[in-house]
N, C-alpha and C positions, 0 to 999 in steps of 0.2 A: 678510793676509788677511780677506775680507768677511766677513760673519757669516751665515751660512748658516739658522740655527736660531733666526728670530724670533718671537715672540710674533704670532699670527694676533688680530687686535685691530681692530676698527671705530671708526672714530672716536667719541669722546662724545657729538656732535650727533648723528649716521648713529645710536648706538645707542638714545638716548633716544626718537628718531621712529620705530621699530622697536618697543621695550616702548609707549609710544603707542599707535602702531597694533593691537598685539597684545590688548592690554587692550581696545580697542573691538570689536575681530573677536570675542574670547570671550564679549562680551556681545549682540550682535548674531547668534551663532554660536545663540544659547537659542531665536530664535525660529522658527517652524514656520507655515505656508501651509495647511496639512493640517486637514482639518475631522476632528472626532470619530468614532471608528468606530459608525455606525446598525443597531442589529442590526432587523431586520424585525420586527415581535411577532408571536408567536404565542399564539392561542388552545388551553393543551393541558389536558389532565386531572390534578389532581393526581395520582392514581397508576391502577396497572395493575389489572383488576377482580382478585378476589380466586382463586385455583387451591387445589384440593385438597393437602392434604399439610402439614406443618410448617414447609417452607420450611426445607430445608436449601442451604449454600452448595454454591456452584457458581464458582470462584475466576477470576479474572478470568486470574492465571497460572498458563499448561500448565494449560488447561482441561478437557482431553482426558485427562487423566489420571483425573477421575472416574470412567470407563467398568472402572478397573481392570485394563486390559489392556496389562501392559509389552511386546509385540510393538506394539502402538500406540503406544504413546509411542515406541519407536524408530525407526519410521519416518516418525511427524512430525516427530521432532528430525530428520533426514535430510533430510527435504521442505527444512526452515528451514534448514539447511545448504547446502545442494546447488539447491536449485530457481531455476532459472535467473529466473525474472521476481523473485523475491526477489533474485537478483543484480544484475538491471538495475533495482528498485527503492534499494538500495543504493547502485549508483554514483550515480543522480540526486539523495542524500543528500549525494555527497558535490562530486556539481555544483552545489547549490544554495550547498552552503557555502564555498565557491571566489569563488563570485559574493558571497554576502554579508562575505566579505573583501573584496573587489576593492571595493564598495563601501563599506565600511567607511575602506579606505586615502584613497577621495578625500579625507577627512574632515580630512586629514591633508599636512603639506606636505612636499616632495617634496625631497629635496637627492643630489648628483651628484656628483663628482667631474669635471676635465676634466683634456687634456695635450696636447698639441698641435706638430708641427714643420711647417714648411712654407719652401720653398727655392724663389724665382723670381726672375726679370728682367724690369726695367720697359722702356718702351718709349726710344729714346733722338729719338725722331722725334714725342711730344706735343706738346698745347699748351701744355704749362710745361716748359718747357728744364732741363733737370739743370746744376748747377752744373761747372763743370769739375773733371776728379779724381773724380766719385762715382760712384762702383761700381752697375753695373746691377743685378748679378745677387745677389743678399740672402736671409738666413736671419734666421728670426724663430723662438723658442721659446715655449711659454706653458703654466702647469700654475695651478689654482685651484679653488676649489667656487661651485658655483652653487644657488641654492637659489629653489623657485616655489613660491608657494601661492595659492587660490584661494580668496578669503573666501567663507563662509556666510551670506553678509547674512541670506538669508530663509530657513534653514533646507533649503535645496535640497537639498543632499547629505544632511544629517541623518532627511529625508524619504526618499530613494533607500535609503540605509541601514537605516530603519527598515524598508520595503518588502521589500528583500534580507531581512530576517531575518525577516519573518511570512513569506517565501516559503521559506525553508528549513523551519521549523516545519510550513508546510504539506507539503513535498517526508520528512518527518520521520512524518505523519500519513498520507501518502499509501503510506509504506512498509508503515508496521504497517495499514494496510488490505489489503495483497496478503499479509501474512504472514496474518493472520488467516483471508483469502478461502483461501491455503494449506493452512494447516490445517484449514480445515474441507471444503472438497474432499476432502482426503487420508483424513479419521476418514470423510465420507461415501461415499467410493469402497471403503473399507475396512468398513465394514458393507455395502455393497454384495457384497463379494466373498466377504463370511464367508454373507451370505444365500444366495448363488447359490449358494455350497460345500455346507450345508444342504439346498438346492432338488436338485444333483446328487447327493448322497448319499442321498437320498430316492426319487429317481426310480429311483435305480439299484436299489436296494431294492424295488422293487415292480415293474423290468423284471426283475429276477430269479425272483421271486413269480409273476410274469406268465409267462415263461418255463417254470418249473416248472408251472405248470399248464397249459400247452400239452405239453409231455412227457407228464403224467398221461393227457390227452384222447386223446392219440393213441394213449397203450397199451391206453386203455379201448378205443378206438375199432378196436383189430385186436384185441381179446379178445371183440370183436361186443356190449360193453354201453356203447360210447360212440355219442355224436352228433355227426354233420357239422356239424351247425348249432352246436352250441356248441364244436366245434372250430376253427371257421373264428371263431367271435368272439372266444375266446381270443388265438388268431392275432392276430386285428385289434387287441386291446385290449393284446399285448405289443408290436406294432409303434409304437403310437401312443406308448409310455412310451420306445421306442427316439430316434423325431422328437423327445419333449421334452427327452432326454440329451439329445441332440445341440443344440438350441438354449442350451438353460441351460450348457453346456460353450462354446458358441461365445461365451457373454453374459459369462463368467467367463475369459475369456481375454481380451477386449477391455477388460473390468474391471481385470484385471492391468498389459494394457499401458500403461493410462489412469494406472494411479499408477505406476507405472515414471517414466510421461515428468514423473509431481508430485514423483516425489525425485530429478529430476535425475540419471538414470542414463547412460551411455554407450549409444551403439546394441550393442556387444555383448554389453552386461549388460539390454538392453532384450528380445535375443531372447535369450541362454543367461541371465537371470537370474531370479529369482523371487520373488514375493512372501511376506513371510514371514506365516504363521499363529499366532493366539495363541488366544484363548478365540474357542468356539462362537459363535453369534448369540443365543442363548436364557443364557449363561452369562455375558453381559457384565454388568455393573452397572447395575442402573436410572437409568436420572437422576436431579436432586432436581426438588421440583415448587418453582413459583416461590411466593416465600412473598407472602402476604396483604397486598397496603396499600404494594407496592413501589415505590416514585416513579417517574413518568415523565422527570424532569429526570435519572436515573441517564442517558437517551440524550447528553445532555450530554459524555456522556465516549468516545462514538461514534468512532474516529479520522476516518472521513469525515465529520462533523458538524465535528470539533475541523480537519479540513481545510479544511474551508468558511468556516468563521470565519477563518481563517490567512489567505486569499487575500482575502478580502472586507475582514480588514486591511491589506493588501498593497495592494489598489486605491485604499483611501481614500488611504492614504500616497504612492501616484501622483499622486492630485491636487496635493497640495504641492511636488509635483516639476512639476508641468505649470503650476501659478502663478506659480512664480520666473521661469517666462521672460519674466513681463510685465514685469520689474522690472531694475535695472541690476547689471553683476555688477563687481567688483574685485579684480582680479588683481594678486601682489605679486613681485616678483624681486630677490634680491641675490647678486650677484658678489663674490669675494675671490679673489685668487692674486697669478701674477708674468708680465709678458711680458717678454722681451728678444731682443736679436741674437743673444746669446751664451750657449749653454746655462749656464753657469758664473754667470752672472751671474741665473738667472732668478728664485731665488729672494731676494736681495740687495732692502736697505730700496729702492734708487731705481729697481728695476723693478714694485714692487707697486703693482698696481693694484684699486680696489674700484667698486663700483655698486648703488647702491638704486634701484627702478624703482617705480611704480604706475600701472595702468590702470585707468582706469574706463570701461565702456561701458553701453552703454543702448539696447533696442531700438527703432528710430523707426518701422521699416516691415518688416516682415517679409510681408506678403504674407496675413496671415490665418493663417501656420503656428501663432502662439502662440496663437489663437482657435481652433484645430481640434484644439492638443496638450492644452489645458483640455477640450473640448467630446470628448476621443477617452477621456478618465482620468475622465471623471463616468458616459461610458457604461459605460465598465467596471467603477467603483463599482457601480452601478445592475445590473448583469448579472452581477455577485460578490454582490448583497444579494439576486437573484431565486434564484442558482442555492443560496446557503446555506437561504433559505426552502422549495426545494425538496427539498433533502437531508435539512431536519428531518421536512418531508413523508414521504419517504418510507421514513424512519427507523422513523417512528410506523404508516407501514401495512406496514411489516415485521413489527414486536414483534404487530401484532395480528394479522394474517395468519397466524404461528408460532404463536401460541397458542392459536389456533383447529384449526390441525392438527396440533398433537401432543392436543390433547382430543380429536379426533376419533380420531387416527390410535388412541389408547391404548382408547378404547370398542372401535376396529374388532377390536384384538386380540382383545380380551377376547369379544370376540361371534365370533370367528372358531374363539376353541378352547371354547366353549357348543356351536357348530355342529359341530366335532369330534366331540366326545362323544356326541350324537347320533347322527351318522350311524355311528360306530363300533356304538354299537347299533341304527342300522338294518342296517346290515350284518350283525351278527347273526344276526337276527334272519331275515331275507334268507335267510340260508344253510340255517337251519333249516326254513324253510320250504319251500326247493328238496328239501332230503333228503328232507322229508317229502309232497313231491309236492304240496303245498300252489299253487306259483308255480312261473313258469317264471325260466330259467338268467338272462332277460334283470334281471327283478328286482335278480340278484346283482351284474352286472357293473352296473349303474348306481349300487348301493347304491357298489360299489368303486370308480367313478368319481369318485361325487362326495367321497368321503370323501380319495381322492391329492388332488384339486385344492383341498378345504380344507386340507388338510394344506398344499401350497403356499404355498396365500392366508394361511395362518397366517403360516410365515416371512415372508412379506412384511409382513405388518400387524407384523410385531416388528419389522422394520426400517426401516421407515415411522415406528415410534414413533421410535426411536433418533435417524431422520437428522429427525424434527422438533425432537427436543430442540437436534441442532445448531443447526438452525435459528434457535431460540430466544436459543440463547446466542450466534449470531453477529449477531442483529440487538441485541442488547443490548450489543453491542461486547464481547464476550468472557464473558459472566458477572455474575454480581451476588456479594456479599459476606451471609453473615448478617446485619451491622451496618447493613448499608443497608435492611432492612426497614423499622426503623421512621419512618425520615425522612420528612418532611411536606414541601410542595411550594404555593407559591403560583403562583396559576394566572397569566399576563398579561392 
């Protein structure tokens, strides 16, 4: 019986040739035609302007917890778990990971098993006549292993893999950008909702007071001691409060719907569900102050800046891929197996077949295709560098604007509180003068109207100060830590 289990070994000469070629290819694969990544120079300040306060910590992880509202924490976590933009960003990361794995696989050889069976008939009337008795119908069977490898002589596949890895990093940073944006929008939307809730409550109490004033005027007018003018003025003020209540309630409903979409809720929950409320707008913890001397280099960790830098690295690596198209490529193939007209003999020694082959291809004429590929890669690298620089400039602008907005929002909130105290005194004096007959009822109405509007403005100013703090945290890439305050930075 023939031996069907013989060792699969290449001839010694072929093995030596394969080993020599492998050593040469490993040495060649270490080369790369991609230039180093050139970051555009930025003339940046050493640190941000000092802010008042002791510089508490606003951590980059779960930064929304610093407002000390468990309800806010829960809805932010819900949004990060179910928001569809976050889900799409996660899918893009998986896509980039698959592309990076595919690019890495191009650096390795491929092996595949083959098996085949064929049955056919040859012509009896061909140019070459068959010997007498030769069967015209025959069968053939084959089984074997084939390997193929394209040598990375100029680092083409290595650069392509580096570009894919940089693109994967960019997609991860893009996901972080989306998560930061969604969390910021949810927190700001929550502040808007709680501010509107406070304004609705204030307006309802004002409307109740004005309706009581209308009832009292009607009773006095029936008793002959009231004034029709005063009654109509009270009715007008009550109607104005009712209109304000309707407007604020509408805005609260729209804000609640927008939050539900950010939380990724389904249509039924969008119509039937509600947003959990926690602390009032005034009870929310005050955000920390920015420490003096916080380094502006802190912006390097912003996910959008990191993403732009990763895209620049990816575009630079693609230059090496394009330059490799000018140079020859070397392909190696190997096959080993058996071929026989009888299936029972396909693994025997006489049926054994093997082959080693190498093919070298060099571009001679491409009609400018290689030049165009290099020009395209260089243009994309310059574009990525400009985008990186623009992203950094926008980052500095956003921090500067956020610092300014926060500073002025705090001042507005303090000024509104002072104004409310003055208007409360003015209303009290106006009521005393009206009751004493020294002034008309219009002065009382003006004082009430101004106080009511000032109370609404104070709530809005409180909301603006909280929103400005969120803008600052977002512009700094998620906040800062106390350890970062004493750092120093050299300007380019």
